[in-house]
N, C-alpha and C positions, 0 to 999 in steps of 0.2 A: 318874790323879788325883794320884799322888805328885808328878809333875812340877809340876802346877799348884799343889799345896799348898806345895811348896818355893819356887816363884816368889813366891807370895803372902807366905810367911813372910819371905823375904829382901827384899821390897819395902817401902820406907818411904814412905807417902803424903806425908810431909813433904817428900819430894824433888820433888813436883809443884810447879812454880813458881806463884807468885801470878799473877794476870792474868785475862783473860777466859776464858770456857769453851772457845772455839775453841783458844786457845793451849795450854790445859791438855790438851785432847784430842790436839792435835798432838804435844805433848811425850810423852804416853803411847804413841801409835802409833809414833813414831820411836824411843822407848826400847825398844819390843818389837823393832823392826828391828835396833837396835844389839845387843841381847841375842842375837838369832839369829845375827848376824854373829860375835859374840865366842864363842858356843857353838853351833857348827853341829850338834852332837848334839841340841840342842833341836829344831832344824828336822826332823831325822830322826825324833825322837820324835813330832812332830806327824803325820808320814806314817804311822807305826806306829799311832798313836791312830786316825787316820782309817780305816786299813785294818781295824783291829779293830772299829770302829764299823760299818763297811760290812757286816762278817760277822755281828756280834752284833745290831746294830740296836736298841739300847736308848736311845730318846730321853730317858727319865728320867735315865739316867746322864749323858748329855751336858748336859742341863739343870742337873743338880747341879754338874757341873764348871764350866759356863758361869756359874752364879749368882755365884760369887765375883768374877769379872771384871766382871760387870754391876753388882755393888754398887759398884764403883769408877767405872765409866764413866757409868752412867745419871745420877747426881747432877751430874756435871760437864757432861754434855750438856744437862741441864735448865738449869744455870747459863748455858751458852752461848746457849740459846734465850731465856732471860730477859734476858740482857745484850745481846742483838742480834748476837752474834758468830757464832752458828750459825743456819742457816735455820729459821724458825718452822714450816715445813710438814713438818718431820721429826719422827717419833715417837722419843723417847729409847730405848725398849726395842728398837725395830726397828733403829735406827742402831747401837746397841751390838752387836746380833747381826750386822749387816752388817760392822762392823769386825772382829769375830772370824772371820767367814767369809772376809773378804778375806785376812787374815793366814794363816789355816789353808790356804786354797786355794793361795795363792802359795807358802807354805812347802812344801807337798807337791810342787809342780812344781819349785821350785828345789832341793829336797833330792834328788828323783829324778834330775834332769838335771845337777845340779852345775854345773861350769864351761861345759857346753854351752849353757846359757841365755845366758851372756855372749857366747859365740862366735856364737850365732844373730844377735845384734843388734850385735855389735862393741863391747860395753861391759862392764865388770865386772858380774857378776851382781847383786851387792848394790847397785851404783849404780842399776841398773834397778829393783830391788825398792824402793829409796827413792823413785825417781821415780814409780812406780805409786802408792805411798802418798801422795806429795805431790799428785798429780792427784786422787786420791780425796778427800783433805782439802779441797782447793780447791772441790770440788763440794758440800761440806757447809757451807762458809763463807758467811755472809750477805753480801749485797752491801754494800760499804762506801761 
């Protein structure tokens, strides 16, 4: 929880650019990717967190940790649905959970395998990470 609390304390919501909801969600997701690239120890922390959770199995603790991120994402997702930039068939709470699970799952694999991920596919690992996020984001974007 300390990691998430520190991240939230250092994050200034004013950094989120103006614009439609999709662009704002896109900014937040890519900001997380950039943060993980700049501080790979955060990626390793996510692995440790997932490992601890797998052993301890406390959904209440994870919900508590997740709640602060959801407070940021859910209103922006709702904005995107309202302004037509995010698909209307998506539930904001569920989409926020999907984003966190995407980042958490990828972080675990990338942290565990390191440069091997890039070697598997012949591209730098973080370029692959960014592309996966871009593909996910395009899937939530409303048709233009």
